[in-house]
C-alpha positions as CSV (number, residue, x, y, z in Angstrom):
1,M,-17.7,-3.9,-2.2
2,K,-17.1,-7.5,-3.1
3,K,-13.6,-8.7,-3.7
4,K,-14.5,-9.8,-7.3
5,F,-15.6,-6.2,-8.0
6,I,-12.3,-4.9,-6.6
7,V,-10.4,-7.3,-8.8
8,L,-12.4,-6.3,-11.8
9,I,-11.7,-2.6,-11.3
10,L,-8.0,-3.3,-10.9
11,L,-7.9,-5.6,-13.9
12,L,-9.6,-3.0,-16.1
13,S,-7.0,-0.4,-14.9
14,L,-4.2,-2.8,-15.8
15,I,-5.6,-3.5,-19.2
16,L,-6.0,0.2,-20.0
17,L,-2.7,1.4,-18.8
18,P,-0.3,-0.7,-20.9
19,S,-1.8,0.9,-24.0
20,L,-0.5,4.2,-22.7
21,L,3.0,2.9,-22.0
22,G,4.3,3.2,-25.6
23,S,5.4,0.7,-28.1
24,C,8.7,-1.3,-28.3
25,N,11.8,-0.1,-30.0
26,K,13.8,-2.2,-32.4
27,E,16.0,-3.8,-29.8
28,T,13.5,-4.7,-27.1
29,T,9.8,-5.8,-27.0
30,K,7.3,-4.9,-24.3
31,Y,5.8,-7.8,-22.3
32,T,3.3,-8.0,-19.5
33,S,2.4,-10.6,-16.9
34,Y,-0.2,-10.7,-14.1
35,S,-0.6,-12.4,-10.8
36,F,-3.5,-12.6,-8.3
37,D,-1.7,-14.4,-5.5
38,Y,0.0,-11.8,-3.2
39,F,-1.1,-9.1,-0.8
40,D,-4.7,-9.9,-1.6
41,T,-4.6,-7.8,-4.8
42,V,-3.6,-7.8,-8.5
43,T,0.0,-7.6,-9.5
44,S,1.1,-6.5,-13.0
45,I,4.6,-6.5,-14.4
46,V,5.3,-4.5,-17.6
47,G,8.8,-4.7,-19.0
48,Y,11.0,-4.3,-22.0
49,A,13.3,-7.2,-22.8
50,K,15.2,-8.7,-25.7
51,S,13.2,-11.9,-25.6
52,E,10.2,-13.3,-23.9
53,E,12.5,-15.8,-22.2
54,E,14.4,-12.9,-20.6
55,F,11.2,-11.2,-19.5
56,N,9.8,-14.4,-18.0
57,E,13.0,-14.9,-16.0
58,I,12.9,-11.4,-14.5
59,S,9.1,-11.6,-14.0
60,E,9.5,-14.9,-12.1
61,R,12.2,-13.4,-10.0
62,I,9.9,-10.5,-9.1
63,L,7.0,-12.8,-8.2
64,E,9.2,-15.1,-6.1
65,E,10.4,-12.2,-4.1
66,L,6.9,-10.8,-3.8
67,E,5.7,-14.2,-2.5
68,E,8.4,-14.2,0.2
69,Y,7.4,-10.7,1.4
70,H,3.8,-11.7,1.3
71,K,4.3,-14.7,3.5
72,L,6.6,-12.8,5.9
73,F,4.3,-9.7,6.3
74,T,0.8,-11.2,6.4
75,I,-1.1,-11.1,9.6
76,Y,-3.9,-13.4,8.5
77,H,-2.1,-16.6,7.6
78,R,0.5,-18.8,9.4
79,Y,2.7,-21.3,7.6
80,E,4.1,-24.5,8.9
81,N,7.6,-24.1,10.5
82,F,7.6,-20.4,9.4
83,E,7.6,-17.3,11.6
84,N,5.9,-14.3,10.2
85,L,3.9,-11.3,11.5
86,C,0.9,-13.6,12.1
87,T,2.9,-15.6,14.5
88,V,4.3,-12.4,16.1
89,N,0.7,-11.4,16.8
90,E,-0.3,-14.8,18.3
91,L,-0.9,-15.3,22.0
92,V,0.5,-18.3,24.0
93,N,-1.2,-18.7,27.4
94,G,-2.4,-15.1,27.1
95,E,1.0,-13.6,26.3
96,H,3.0,-12.8,23.2
97,R,6.2,-14.8,22.9
98,T,9.6,-13.5,21.7
99,V,9.8,-14.5,18.1
100,T,12.9,-15.0,16.0
101,V,12.1,-13.6,12.6
102,D,13.7,-13.0,9.2
103,K,15.8,-9.8,8.8
104,K,13.2,-8.5,6.3
105,I,10.7,-8.3,9.1
106,I,13.1,-6.6,11.4
107,D,13.9,-4.0,8.7
108,L,10.2,-3.4,8.0
109,L,9.4,-2.9,11.6
110,E,12.3,-0.5,12.2
111,Y,11.2,1.4,9.1
112,S,7.7,1.5,10.4
113,K,8.8,3.0,13.6
114,E,10.6,5.7,11.7
115,M,7.5,6.5,9.7
116,Y,5.5,6.7,12.9
117,Q,7.7,9.5,14.0
118,K,7.9,11.2,10.7
119,T,4.0,11.3,10.3
120,N,3.4,12.3,13.9
121,G,1.6,9.0,14.6
122,K,-0.7,9.1,11.6
123,V,0.8,5.8,10.5
124,N,1.0,3.4,13.4
125,I,1.5,-0.3,12.8
126,A,0.6,-0.9,16.4
127,M,-3.0,-0.1,15.6
128,G,-3.8,-3.7,14.9
129,S,-6.2,-4.1,17.9
130,V,-8.4,-1.3,16.4
131,L,-8.0,-2.2,12.8
132,S,-8.8,-5.9,13.4
133,I,-12.2,-4.8,14.8
134,W,-12.9,-2.7,11.7
135,H,-11.7,-5.6,9.5
136,D,-14.1,-8.1,11.1
137,Y,-17.1,-5.7,10.9
138,R,-16.3,-4.8,7.3
139,E,-16.0,-8.5,6.2
140,N,-19.2,-9.3,8.0
141,G,-20.9,-6.3,6.4
142,I,-19.7,-7.3,2.9
143,S,-20.8,-10.9,3.3
144,D,-24.2,-10.0,4.9
145,P,-25.1,-6.4,3.8
146,A,-28.6,-6.5,5.3
147,N,-27.0,-6.9,8.8
148,A,-24.0,-4.6,8.3
149,K,-23.1,-2.7,11.5
150,L,-20.5,-0.3,12.8
151,P,-18.2,-1.3,15.6
152,P,-19.3,0.1,19.0
153,M,-17.2,3.1,19.9
154,E,-16.6,1.7,23.4
155,K,-15.0,-1.4,21.8
156,L,-12.8,0.8,19.6
157,T,-11.8,3.0,22.5
158,E,-10.8,0.1,24.6
159,A,-8.8,-1.4,21.8
160,S,-7.0,2.0,21.3
161,K,-5.5,1.7,24.7
162,H,-3.3,-1.0,23.3
163,T,-1.7,0.8,20.4
164,N,1.5,2.1,21.9
165,I,4.3,1.5,19.4
166,E,6.9,1.6,22.2
167,K,5.5,-1.8,23.3
168,L,6.9,-3.2,20.0
169,I,10.3,-4.5,21.2
170,I,12.9,-5.2,18.5
171,D,16.2,-6.8,19.2
172,K,18.1,-6.3,16.0
173,N,21.2,-8.2,17.1
174,A,19.2,-11.2,18.3
175,G,16.8,-10.9,15.4
176,T,13.7,-11.1,17.6
177,V,10.4,-9.3,18.0
178,F,8.2,-9.1,21.1
179,L,5.0,-7.3,21.9
180,S,5.0,-6.5,25.6
181,D,1.3,-5.6,25.7
182,P,-0.7,-8.9,25.4
183,N,-3.7,-7.0,23.9
184,M,-1.6,-5.4,21.2
185,K,-1.5,-6.5,17.5
186,L,0.6,-5.3,14.5
187,D,-1.1,-4.3,11.2
188,V,1.4,-3.3,8.5
189,G,-1.3,-2.8,5.8
190,A,-0.3,0.9,5.4
191,I,3.3,0.1,4.6
192,A,4.0,-3.5,3.8
193,K,3.0,-3.6,0.2
194,G,4.9,-0.4,-0.8
195,Y,7.9,-1.6,1.2
196,A,8.0,-5.0,-0.6
197,V,7.6,-3.3,-4.0
198,E,10.5,-0.9,-3.1
199,M,12.8,-3.6,-2.0
200,I,12.2,-5.6,-5.1
201,A,12.7,-2.6,-7.4
202,K,15.9,-1.7,-5.6
203,G,17.2,-5.2,-6.2
204,L,16.5,-4.8,-9.9
205,E,18.2,-1.5,-10.1
206,N,21.3,-2.8,-8.2
207,D,21.6,-5.6,-10.8
208,G,21.4,-3.1,-13.7
209,I,17.9,-4.2,-14.7
210,S,15.8,-1.3,-16.2
211,G,12.7,-0.8,-18.3
212,Y,10.1,-2.2,-15.9
213,V,7.0,-1.1,-14.1
214,L,5.7,-3.0,-11.0
215,N,2.1,-2.4,-10.1
216,V,1.0,-4.2,-6.9
217,G,-2.6,-3.2,-6.2
218,G,-2.1,0.4,-7.2
219,N,1.4,0.7,-5.7
220,V,3.3,1.6,-8.9
221,R,7.1,1.7,-9.1
222,T,8.9,2.5,-12.3
223,V,12.4,1.1,-12.8
224,G,14.2,3.3,-15.3
225,T,12.5,4.3,-18.5
226,K,10.7,2.5,-21.3
227,G,12.8,0.5,-23.8
228,D,13.0,3.5,-26.2
229,G,14.2,5.8,-23.4
230,E,10.9,7.6,-23.0
231,K,9.2,8.1,-19.6
232,W,6.4,5.8,-18.5
233,V,2.9,7.2,-18.5
234,V,0.8,6.2,-15.5
235,G,-2.8,7.0,-14.8
236,I,-4.4,8.1,-11.5
237,E,-7.8,6.4,-11.2
238,N,-10.8,8.7,-10.9
239,P,-12.4,8.2,-7.4
240,D,-15.8,9.3,-8.8
241,E,-17.1,5.9,-9.8
242,N,-20.0,7.6,-11.6
243,S,-17.8,9.6,-13.9
244,E,-17.2,8.6,-17.5
245,E,-13.5,9.5,-17.1
246,S,-11.6,6.5,-15.8
247,Y,-8.5,8.6,-14.9
248,I,-8.2,12.1,-13.6
249,A,-4.5,12.6,-14.4
250,Y,-1.7,11.0,-16.3
251,L,1.9,11.3,-15.0
252,E,5.2,10.8,-16.7
253,L,7.6,8.8,-14.5
254,S,11.1,7.4,-14.8
255,G,12.4,5.7,-11.6
256,E,9.7,7.2,-9.3
257,S,6.8,5.6,-7.5
258,L,3.1,6.5,-7.5
259,V,0.9,5.4,-4.7
260,T,-2.8,6.3,-4.2
261,S,-4.9,5.8,-1.1
262,G,-8.6,6.0,-1.7
263,S,-11.9,5.7,0.1
264,Y,-13.4,4.0,-3.0
265,Q,-11.1,1.0,-2.8
266,R,-12.1,-1.1,0.2
267,Y,-15.4,-0.3,2.0
268,Y,-18.7,-1.5,3.2
269,I,-22.1,0.2,3.6
270,V,-24.1,0.7,6.8
271,D,-27.4,2.6,6.6
272,S,-26.7,3.8,3.1
273,K,-23.3,5.3,4.1
274,R,-19.9,4.1,3.0
275,Y,-17.2,3.2,5.5
276,H,-13.8,2.6,4.0
277,H,-10.6,1.0,5.4
278,I,-8.4,4.0,6.2
279,I,-8.9,4.6,9.9
280,D,-7.9,7.9,11.5
281,P,-5.9,7.1,14.7
282,E,-7.4,10.1,16.5
283,T,-11.1,9.5,15.8
284,L,-10.9,5.7,15.4
285,M,-13.2,6.2,12.4
286,P,-12.7,6.2,8.6
287,S,-11.2,9.5,7.7
288,D,-13.8,11.6,5.9
289,K,-11.6,14.4,4.4
290,F,-10.8,13.1,1.0
291,L,-11.8,10.7,-1.8
292,S,-8.2,10.0,-2.7
293,V,-4.6,11.1,-2.1
294,S,-1.8,10.3,-4.6
295,V,1.9,10.6,-3.8
296,V,4.8,10.7,-6.2
297,C,8.3,10.0,-4.7
298,K,11.3,7.8,-5.3
299,N,10.6,5.3,-2.6
300,S,7.4,3.2,-2.9
301,A,7.4,2.5,0.9
302,D,7.5,6.2,1.6
303,G,4.7,6.7,-0.8
304,D,2.5,4.1,0.8
305,A,3.0,5.5,4.3
306,I,2.8,9.2,3.3
307,S,-0.4,8.7,1.3
308,T,-2.1,7.1,4.3
309,A,-0.9,9.8,6.6
310,L,-2.1,12.6,4.3
311,F,-5.5,10.9,4.1
312,C,-5.9,11.5,7.8
313,M,-4.5,15.1,7.9
314,E,-6.3,18.3,7.1
315,L,-5.4,19.7,3.7
316,D,-3.3,22.6,5.1
317,E,-1.4,20.3,7.4
318,G,-0.8,17.9,4.6
319,L,0.4,20.5,2.2
320,E,2.8,21.8,4.8
321,F,4.0,18.3,5.5
322,V,4.6,17.4,1.9
323,N,6.2,20.7,1.0
324,S,8.7,20.1,3.8
325,L,9.8,16.8,2.3
326,S,12.4,16.4,-0.4
327,S,11.4,14.9,-3.7
328,V,7.8,14.1,-2.5
329,E,4.7,15.5,-4.2
330,A,1.0,14.9,-3.7
331,M,-2.4,15.4,-5.2
332,W,-5.6,15.4,-3.1
333,V,-9.2,14.9,-4.3
334,D,-11.5,16.2,-1.6
335,V,-15.0,15.0,-0.8
336,D,-16.5,17.6,-3.2
337,G,-14.3,16.4,-6.0
338,N,-12.0,19.4,-5.9
339,I,-8.3,18.7,-6.7
340,H,-5.4,20.2,-4.8
341,Y,-1.7,19.9,-5.6
342,S,1.6,20.2,-3.7
343,N,4.1,22.7,-5.1
344,G,5.7,20.5,-7.7
345,F,3.1,17.9,-8.5
346,K,2.1,19.4,-11.8
347,N,5.6,18.9,-13.1
348,Y,4.8,15.2,-13.4
349,I,1.5,15.7,-15.3
350,K,1.6,14.7,-18.9
């Protein structure tokens, strides 16, 4: 799927959803802004404010913080005189160096280690050596569909020998990060976007700002309620691209996050078969169990990680996992289009 097509789908979603979010009350007005600059996706900000000037001030604050997280967490771009995860992954004379990084990176990596344990290894930011191979083959397949190929399993298997998260050495006191395996790379794609959204949303809440929805490439985080005190209505996109129904469910949220992982979002085609971007750490192949998994919880970072983990679990395992967590609900769409819910998910459905 070409990036322009992805952007078009997301943009259409963002155009449709604000019409469902309700009208303004007498004291505040609803405003919306968009950005295409961060985390390789579309960002929309919907909020209620007393004036456009007030909304623009808060929107600019959100985008400035999002830009900072984007620059820190990217593994694809380095910036002059700036240490980020791209420079952490770099080799100097065949070895990684000890890198002094911003506290935001330390906090993200420590959180990622916690999620590795919580998901029993289903979410592993040390999988970069494997994921980078898939990334390269996918990009080549998208740019040259006639010659699209799958990565050789021998190559993936060899790369998987360098995914031990214990080789990620974090010195919190010194503020440094070091990868002790020279063939290891970090890839925080399953966590970084949701983590950034959550940190920004918490900052708004701590400053008493309410009545906003942040949507960064499908990572939706509501901050309080709408301006009239009603809950936000957020749609879950239909993974069946041939369906006339754009959304398969509408949820009412107030302060919660909705994150969806889907096989229809980033993929390429080899021999008429679609291969998406969510790689099962056990098979080293795209997980083929579901079309999409949506998670509702308070914390957007948790939602990002858990939705990815559930995508790689069998349904029974995933149901047991979600039902063991506090204030986390999920909805699965399997490959046959059947929908499955955790115990309390339907409580959010409008």
